[in-house]
C-alpha positions as CSV (number, residue, x, y, z in Angstrom):
1,M,0.0,0.0,0.0
2,Q,1.5,3.4,-1.0
3,I,0.9,6.2,1.5
4,S,2.2,9.7,1.0
5,A,4.9,10.9,3.3
6,M,2.5,13.5,4.8
7,S,-0.1,10.9,5.5
8,K,2.5,8.8,7.3
9,L,3.6,11.8,9.3
10,N,0.0,12.6,10.3
11,R,-0.7,9.0,11.3
12,V,2.6,8.7,13.3
13,A,1.7,12.0,15.1
14,K,-1.8,10.8,15.8
15,A,-0.4,7.5,17.1
16,K,2.1,9.3,19.4
17,K,-0.7,11.4,20.8
18,I,-2.7,8.3,21.5
19,S,0.3,6.5,23.0
20,L,1.1,9.5,25.2
21,G,-2.5,9.6,26.3
22,C,-2.3,5.9,27.2
23,A,0.9,6.4,29.1
24,A,-0.6,9.3,31.0
25,A,-3.6,7.1,31.9
26,S,-1.1,4.4,33.0
27,V,-2.5,1.6,30.9
28,A,-5.3,1.5,28.4
29,V,-7.1,-1.8,28.2
30,V,-8.5,-3.0,24.9
31,A,-10.4,-6.1,23.9
32,G,-9.4,-9.3,25.7
33,G,-7.3,-7.7,28.3
34,V,-4.6,-6.5,25.9
35,A,-3.2,-3.1,26.7
36,M,-1.0,-0.5,25.0
37,A,2.7,-0.8,25.6
38,P,4.7,2.1,27.0
39,T,5.6,4.5,24.3
40,A,9.3,4.4,24.9
41,S,9.5,0.6,24.6
42,A,7.5,0.5,21.4
43,A,9.0,3.3,19.3
44,T,9.9,1.9,15.8
45,T,9.7,3.4,12.4
46,A,8.3,0.1,11.0
47,Q,5.1,0.7,12.8
48,S,4.0,3.3,10.2
49,G,3.0,0.4,7.9
50,S,0.0,-1.9,7.9
51,V,-0.8,-5.4,8.9
52,N,-0.7,-6.4,5.2
53,T,2.7,-4.8,4.7
54,W,4.2,-6.3,7.9
55,I,3.0,-9.8,7.0
56,N,4.4,-9.6,3.5
57,E,7.7,-8.2,4.7
58,S,7.9,-11.1,7.3
59,L,7.1,-13.6,4.6
60,Q,10.1,-12.4,2.6
61,V,12.4,-12.8,5.6
62,M,10.9,-16.2,6.4
63,R,11.4,-17.4,2.8
64,A,15.0,-16.2,2.9
65,N,15.5,-18.2,6.2
66,G,13.6,-21.3,5.3
67,I,10.8,-20.6,7.8
68,P,7.5,-22.1,6.6
69,G,4.2,-20.2,6.8
70,T,1.5,-18.5,4.8
71,Y,-0.1,-15.1,4.8
72,N,-3.4,-16.6,6.0
73,G,-1.8,-18.5,8.8
74,I,0.0,-15.4,10.1
75,Y,-3.1,-13.2,9.6
76,K,-5.5,-15.5,11.6
77,N,-3.0,-15.8,14.5
78,L,-2.1,-12.1,14.4
79,M,-5.7,-10.9,14.5
80,R,-6.6,-13.4,17.3
81,E,-3.6,-12.4,19.4
82,S,-3.5,-8.6,19.0
83,S,-6.3,-7.5,16.6
84,G,-3.5,-6.0,14.6
85,N,-2.1,-3.7,17.3
86,P,1.8,-3.8,17.2
87,N,1.9,-2.3,20.7
88,A,-0.4,-4.9,22.3
89,I,0.7,-6.3,25.7
90,N,-1.1,-8.9,27.7
91,G,-1.1,-7.9,31.4
92,W,-3.3,-10.6,32.8
93,D,-2.3,-14.2,31.8
94,S,0.1,-16.6,33.5
95,N,3.1,-15.2,31.6
96,A,2.2,-11.7,32.8
97,A,1.9,-13.0,36.4
98,K,5.5,-14.3,36.1
99,G,6.6,-10.8,34.9
100,I,7.1,-11.7,31.3
101,P,4.0,-10.5,29.5
102,S,3.2,-11.4,25.9
103,K,4.0,-8.4,23.5
104,G,3.4,-7.2,20.0
105,L,1.3,-8.4,17.1
106,M,1.9,-12.1,17.7
107,Q,2.0,-11.8,21.6
108,V,5.5,-13.2,22.1
109,I,7.2,-13.2,25.5
110,D,10.8,-11.8,25.7
111,P,12.6,-15.1,26.2
112,T,10.9,-16.7,23.1
113,F,11.6,-13.6,21.1
114,K,15.3,-13.7,22.0
115,A,15.5,-17.4,21.3
116,Y,13.7,-17.3,18.0
117,H,14.8,-13.9,16.7
118,V,15.7,-14.0,13.0
119,P,18.9,-12.3,11.9
120,G,18.2,-9.2,9.8
121,T,15.2,-8.1,11.8
122,S,15.0,-5.6,14.7
123,W,15.7,-6.7,18.2
124,N,12.7,-4.6,19.3
125,I,9.9,-7.0,20.3
126,Y,7.4,-4.4,19.3
127,D,8.8,-4.1,15.7
128,P,6.0,-5.7,13.7
129,V,8.2,-7.6,11.2
130,A,10.6,-8.8,13.9
131,N,7.7,-9.9,16.1
132,I,5.9,-11.8,13.4
133,T,9.0,-13.4,12.1
134,A,10.2,-14.6,15.5
135,A,6.8,-15.9,16.3
136,C,6.6,-17.8,13.0
137,N,10.1,-19.2,13.7
138,Y,9.0,-20.4,17.1
139,A,5.8,-21.9,15.6
140,A,7.9,-23.7,12.9
141,H,10.0,-25.3,15.6
142,V,7.1,-26.3,17.8
143,Y,4.2,-26.9,15.5
144,G,5.8,-27.3,12.0
145,T,4.4,-23.9,10.8
146,I,2.3,-21.0,12.0
147,D,-0.4,-22.5,9.8
148,N,-0.8,-25.3,12.3
149,V,-1.5,-22.9,15.2
150,N,-5.2,-22.5,15.9
151,S,-5.2,-21.1,19.5
152,A,-2.8,-19.5,22.0
153,Y,0.6,-20.9,21.5
C-alpha cells in the first residue's frame, strides 16, 4: 500500500498522541485484556506500515531463512492475538503473572523472542516484522508452521 509521506507523518503524530494519552492514563485496556505498551518501549519506524505490509515483509524474511508459513496462517493468528495492534501487551495471563507479558502483534514473550529472533530483523519485540518473524520461527520449531497454530501458543 502506498501512502504519502505527509499521510504517514500525520498517522505517526496521531499514534504518538494516542500513545502518550495511554501512558498518562497508566494503561489503556482494549479487547481481551490487551493493553497499549509504554511508548518508549514501542517506538519503531516500521510501525508506520499496515498489517498487510508487515505480514508480506515477514514472509520475505521467512522465505530467505527457510521458515514455513503463509499469509493466511499469520493473519489469523495475528488478529486473534493482538487485533493488529503492534503495541499490544497482555497484562493478565500466566506469563504476565511471572513478569514476562506477551507483547506485540503475535503476543510473544521476551525469552521466546530472543531465542527465535531471526537475523536481519530488529531486536525490538514491538517491531512488527521482527515480532511476526520470531513468532513464526518459534511456531515452525514447535508446530511445524504457524499455519498449524489455531489457538494461543
